C-alpha positions, -999 to 999 in steps of 0.1 A, spaced: 183 -214 119 158 -231 128 117 -228 125 111 -210 153 141 -186 149 128 -178 119 94 -174 129 102 -151 157 120 -130 122 90 -128 103 68 -116 133 94 -90 139 92 -82 104 50 -81 108 53 -58 130 73 -37 115 49 -42 79 18 -28 105 36 2 114 48 14 82 11 0 70 -10 22 97 14 53 89 4 54 51 -33 46 59 -29 78 77 -15 97 42 -43 78 24 -66 91 45 -53 130 34 -53 120 2 -91 113 3 -97 144 22 -78 164 -11 -97 144 -35 -128 152 -16 -121 187 -17 -110 188 -52 -134 166 -66 -110 143 -80 -115 99 -87 -107 75 -61 -83 60 -92 -52 77 -108 -45 46 -127 -10 64 -142 1 71 -104 -7 37 -93 14 21 -126 43 48 -118 46 38 -76 44 1 -87 73 5 -114 94 23 -93 92 -6 -67 95 -33 -91 123 -17 -108 145 -20 -71 138 -52 -69 163 -84 -78 149 -104 -106 138 -131 -84 112 -113 -70 99 -84 -95 63 -101 -96 59 -106 -57 65 -71 -53 47 -61 -80 20 -81 -64 22 -68 -30 24 -28 -43 -9 -41 -64 -26 -52 -32 -16 -25 -10 -28 -3 -36 -64 -20 -37 -67 -16 1 -61 23 -2 -80 29 -30 -109 10 -12 -105 29 21 -107 66 -2 -137 52 -14 -152 46 21 -140 76 36 -155 95 3 -185 73 9 -193 85 46 -184 121 35 -217 124 6 
């Protein structure tokens, strides 16, 4: 494969990432609303760690560090959105 073909494949995967990210963030909105209604904090460290650990456990050894970082960043973005939604309701 040449560079252009590889980039085309990455672009296709990025499109799938966006679709999945948007679906995930819609669910995060529901989580934020639940937390608002039940007066729960945004951060649930044990839950986040379980999600990260589960993802890392399904990953080949040489990719574990990167998957961990990817999910940590995803959790950070999710928390940020929840905080924004909660603050907007105050």
